[in-house]
C-alpha positions as CSV (number, residue, x, y, z in Angstrom):
1,X,16.4,11.7,6.5
2,X,14.3,11.9,9.7
3,X,12.5,15.0,10.5
4,X,10.7,16.6,13.4
5,X,9.1,19.4,11.7
6,X,5.5,20.3,11.4
7,X,4.3,17.9,13.9
8,X,6.0,14.8,12.6
9,X,7.9,13.8,15.7
10,X,9.1,10.2,16.3
11,X,7.4,8.8,19.6
12,X,8.3,5.7,21.7
13,X,6.0,3.3,23.3
14,X,6.7,0.1,25.3
15,X,4.9,-2.2,22.9
16,X,4.9,-2.6,19.1
17,X,2.0,-1.2,17.0
18,X,-0.4,-3.6,15.1
19,X,-0.3,-1.6,12.0
20,X,2.4,0.5,10.1
21,X,1.1,2.8,7.5
22,X,3.7,3.7,5.0
23,X,2.5,6.9,3.3
24,X,4.3,7.7,0.0
25,X,4.3,11.4,-1.4
26,X,6.3,13.7,-3.6
27,X,6.6,17.2,-4.3
28,X,3.7,17.1,-6.6
29,X,1.4,15.2,-4.3
30,X,2.2,17.1,-1.2
31,X,-1.0,19.4,-1.7
32,X,-2.9,16.2,-1.2
33,X,-0.9,15.1,2.0
34,X,-3.3,16.9,4.6
35,X,-6.4,15.3,3.3
36,X,-4.7,11.8,3.4
37,X,-3.3,12.4,7.0
38,X,-6.7,13.6,8.2
39,X,-8.5,10.5,6.9
40,X,-5.9,8.5,8.9
41,X,-6.6,10.4,12.0
42,X,-10.3,9.8,11.4
43,X,-9.8,6.1,11.6
44,X,-12.1,4.2,14.0
45,X,-9.3,2.3,15.5
46,X,-6.9,3.0,18.5
47,X,-4.4,5.1,16.9
48,X,-1.8,4.1,19.5
49,X,-1.8,0.9,17.6
50,X,-1.0,2.6,14.3
51,X,2.6,3.6,13.3
52,X,2.8,6.5,10.5
53,X,5.8,6.6,8.2
54,X,5.8,9.2,5.6
55,X,8.2,8.7,2.9
56,X,9.0,11.5,0.3
57,X,10.5,10.6,-3.1
58,X,13.3,13.0,-3.2
59,X,14.9,15.5,-0.8
60,X,12.1,17.3,1.2
61,X,11.9,21.0,1.1
62,X,11.0,22.0,4.7
63,X,9.2,25.1,3.9
64,X,7.1,23.2,1.3
65,X,6.4,20.4,3.6
66,X,5.4,22.5,6.5
67,X,3.0,24.5,4.1
68,X,1.4,21.2,3.3
69,X,0.9,20.2,7.0
70,X,-0.9,23.4,7.9
71,X,-4.1,22.6,9.6
72,X,-3.1,19.0,10.5
73,X,-3.7,18.1,14.0
74,X,-0.6,17.0,16.0
75,X,0.2,13.4,15.2
76,X,1.2,12.4,18.7
77,X,-2.0,10.4,18.8
78,X,-0.2,7.7,16.6
79,X,2.2,5.0,18.0
80,X,4.8,6.9,16.2
81,X,5.1,9.2,13.3
82,X,8.1,9.9,11.2
83,X,9.1,11.7,7.9
84,X,11.7,10.2,5.7
85,X,13.0,11.3,2.2
86,X,15.4,9.9,-0.4
87,X,18.7,11.5,-1.5
88,X,17.4,11.6,-5.2
89,X,14.1,11.8,-6.8
90,X,13.1,8.4,-8.4
91,X,9.8,9.4,-9.9
92,X,8.3,6.2,-8.8
93,X,7.8,4.6,-5.5
94,X,9.3,1.1,-5.4
95,X,12.6,2.2,-4.6
96,X,11.8,4.7,-1.7
97,X,9.3,2.0,-0.2
98,X,12.1,-0.5,-0.1
99,X,14.6,1.9,1.3
100,X,12.5,2.5,4.4
101,X,10.5,-0.6,4.8
102,X,13.0,-2.3,7.1
103,X,12.6,0.5,9.7
104,X,8.7,-0.1,10.1
105,X,7.8,-2.0,13.3
106,X,4.2,-2.9,12.9
107,X,3.0,-6.5,13.0
108,X,1.1,-5.7,9.5
109,X,1.7,-3.1,6.9
110,X,-0.7,-1.0,5.0
111,X,0.6,1.2,2.0
112,X,-0.9,4.5,1.1
113,X,-0.4,7.1,-1.7
114,X,-0.9,10.8,-0.6
115,X,-3.3,11.5,-3.2
116,X,-5.9,9.0,-2.1
117,X,-7.7,8.7,1.4
118,X,-9.1,6.0,3.7
119,X,-12.6,6.0,5.1
120,X,-13.1,5.5,9.0
121,X,-13.4,1.7,9.0
122,X,-10.5,0.9,6.5
123,X,-7.7,-0.1,8.9
124,X,-10.1,-1.7,11.6
125,X,-11.8,-3.8,8.9
126,X,-8.5,-4.9,7.3
127,X,-7.0,-5.8,10.7
128,X,-10.1,-7.8,11.7
129,X,-10.0,-9.6,8.4
130,X,-6.3,-10.7,8.5
131,X,-6.5,-11.6,12.3
132,X,-9.3,-13.9,11.8
133,X,-8.7,-17.5,10.8
134,X,-10.2,-19.5,8.3
135,X,-11.5,-23.0,9.6
136,X,-9.6,-24.8,6.9
137,X,-6.7,-22.6,6.0
138,X,-5.8,-20.8,9.0
139,X,-4.9,-17.0,9.0
140,X,-4.7,-15.2,5.7
141,X,-1.4,-13.7,4.6
142,X,-3.1,-10.5,3.6
143,X,-6.5,-9.0,3.2
144,X,-8.0,-6.3,0.9
145,X,-10.9,-4.0,0.7
146,X,-13.0,-2.8,-2.3
147,X,-12.2,0.9,-3.3
148,X,-14.4,3.8,-4.5
149,X,-13.2,5.7,-7.6
150,X,-13.7,9.5,-7.5
151,X,-13.5,11.6,-10.6
152,X,-11.7,14.8,-9.7
153,X,-11.5,15.9,-13.4
154,X,-13.7,18.1,-15.6
155,X,-14.0,15.1,-18.0
156,X,-14.9,11.4,-18.0
157,X,-12.8,8.9,-16.1
158,X,-12.0,5.4,-17.0
159,X,-14.5,4.2,-14.2
160,X,-16.4,5.8,-11.3
161,X,-18.0,4.5,-8.1
162,X,-17.3,1.2,-6.1
163,X,-15.1,-1.4,-7.3
164,X,-16.7,-5.0,-7.4
165,X,-15.9,-7.6,-4.7
166,X,-13.5,-10.3,-5.9
167,X,-12.9,-13.1,-3.5
168,X,-9.4,-14.5,-3.4
169,X,-9.5,-17.9,-5.2
170,X,-7.1,-19.7,-7.5
171,X,-8.7,-18.1,-10.5
172,X,-8.4,-14.5,-8.8
173,X,-4.6,-15.4,-8.1
174,X,-4.2,-16.4,-11.9
175,X,-6.1,-13.1,-12.8
176,X,-3.5,-11.3,-10.9
177,X,-0.6,-13.4,-12.7
178,X,-2.2,-12.7,-16.2
179,X,-1.1,-8.9,-16.5
180,X,-1.3,-5.4,-15.0
181,X,-4.7,-4.3,-16.2
182,X,-6.2,-7.6,-14.8
183,X,-5.4,-6.2,-11.3
184,X,-8.3,-6.0,-8.9
185,X,-6.2,-4.9,-5.9
186,X,-4.8,-1.4,-5.6
187,X,-1.9,-0.4,-3.4
188,X,-4.0,1.3,-0.6
189,X,-6.5,-1.7,-0.5
190,X,-4.6,-4.3,1.3
191,X,-2.9,-5.2,4.7
192,X,0.0,-7.8,4.8
193,X,2.0,-9.3,7.5
194,X,5.5,-7.5,7.8
195,X,7.1,-10.9,8.3
196,X,5.4,-12.2,5.1
197,X,6.9,-9.5,3.2
198,X,10.3,-10.3,4.3
199,X,9.7,-13.9,3.3
200,X,8.4,-12.7,-0.2
201,X,11.9,-10.8,-0.4
202,X,13.8,-13.9,0.6
203,X,12.0,-16.2,-1.9
204,X,11.9,-13.6,-4.9
205,X,14.8,-11.2,-4.2
206,X,12.9,-8.1,-3.4
207,X,9.8,-6.7,-1.6
208,X,9.0,-3.9,-4.1
209,X,10.6,-4.6,-7.4
210,X,12.7,-1.5,-8.0
211,X,13.0,-2.4,-11.8
212,X,9.1,-1.7,-12.0
213,X,8.4,2.0,-12.5
214,X,4.7,1.7,-12.9
215,X,2.2,-1.1,-11.7
216,X,4.7,-1.9,-8.9
217,X,1.7,-2.9,-6.8
218,X,0.5,-5.4,-9.3
219,X,4.0,-6.9,-9.8
220,X,4.2,-7.4,-5.9
221,X,0.8,-9.0,-5.8
222,X,1.7,-11.3,-8.7
223,X,4.8,-12.7,-6.6
224,X,2.5,-13.1,-3.6
225,X,0.1,-14.9,-5.8
226,X,2.9,-17.1,-7.3
227,X,4.1,-18.0,-3.6
228,X,0.7,-19.2,-2.7
229,X,-0.2,-16.3,-0.1
230,X,-3.5,-16.7,1.5
231,X,-5.7,-13.7,0.9
232,X,-9.1,-12.6,2.1
233,X,-11.6,-10.0,0.4
234,X,-13.4,-7.6,2.7
235,X,-16.8,-6.5,1.5
236,X,-16.4,-2.9,2.5
237,X,-15.7,0.2,0.3
238,X,-13.2,2.2,2.3
239,X,-10.3,3.2,0.0
240,X,-11.1,6.2,-2.1
241,X,-9.1,6.5,-5.2
242,X,-9.1,10.0,-6.8
243,X,-8.7,10.1,-10.7
244,X,-6.6,13.1,-11.7
245,X,-5.3,14.0,-15.2
246,X,-1.9,12.4,-14.7
247,X,-3.0,9.1,-13.4
248,X,-5.5,8.7,-16.2
249,X,-2.8,9.3,-18.9
250,X,-0.5,6.6,-17.3
251,X,-3.2,4.0,-17.1
252,X,-4.1,4.6,-20.7
253,X,-0.5,4.8,-21.8
254,X,0.5,1.6,-20.0
255,X,-2.7,-0.4,-20.5
256,X,-1.0,-2.8,-23.0
257,X,2.3,-3.0,-21.2
258,X,3.3,-6.1,-19.0
259,X,6.3,-6.6,-16.7
260,X,8.4,-9.8,-16.6
261,X,9.5,-11.7,-13.7
262,X,13.1,-12.8,-13.7
263,X,13.9,-16.2,-14.2
264,X,15.2,-16.7,-10.6
265,X,11.8,-15.2,-9.3
266,X,9.9,-17.5,-11.5
267,X,11.8,-20.5,-10.4
268,X,11.2,-19.7,-6.8
269,X,7.6,-19.7,-7.4
270,X,7.5,-22.9,-9.3
271,X,7.4,-25.4,-6.1
272,X,4.5,-23.4,-4.7
273,X,2.5,-23.6,-7.8
274,X,3.0,-27.3,-8.0
275,X,1.8,-27.6,-4.3
276,X,-1.3,-25.5,-5.4
277,X,-1.2,-23.8,-2.2
278,X,-3.7,-21.1,-3.3
279,X,-7.3,-22.5,-2.7
């Protein structure tokens, strides 16, 4: 569904945007949506170069959505802003992301969850990093920042404060491949070329793996690592991750669980591993 309610009005411009931000939400997260969008409006980048796509897991209740958008300035400052939903509620984001990903028009894509927020230099820092070539390897396929963990609960969180800087090396890629709790890149941390994501789908059968209910970001990154995607770490703490009761419980519950690549996905990666394309 495309909607023009509550200031979410598709706009058209003659050129394509540099960045598409796909912002995921669901009925339980709508109370955080205004905070997330306001953090995007505060980015120190020309917002006419940013496309905003809000994707709601499950049918949108118009009254509920309009209530969530109260106090949010008009979104006409973006290259374009649109709202989409899914016919059924999946309870996880991989399928809704896949469903609407082909409609994104930006050269690069950034993913965001409605319960988190971006600091003003987040998009500009990522864009500069992914557009700056390395003297030996050329342009990276993706770049990622550090994040700041904020405890919104009345009890201790698994961690608080800034995450460490982990440069993208072969060892870092192997750490990604080791399992979900070895992940050091979160969904909102990274920017990636849209064309690179379609290449990922061509080689491994999907963009976001619809069979992965949790840690879908890690599974995505593991396939990127396996295919030899070049990454760049950005030493800035600009993605704010909010600990709440439900995401803490999920992290603990699934801390020992792993996912399994299909045989076809694994075989698709093998030639790239042999070339040792990650340096």
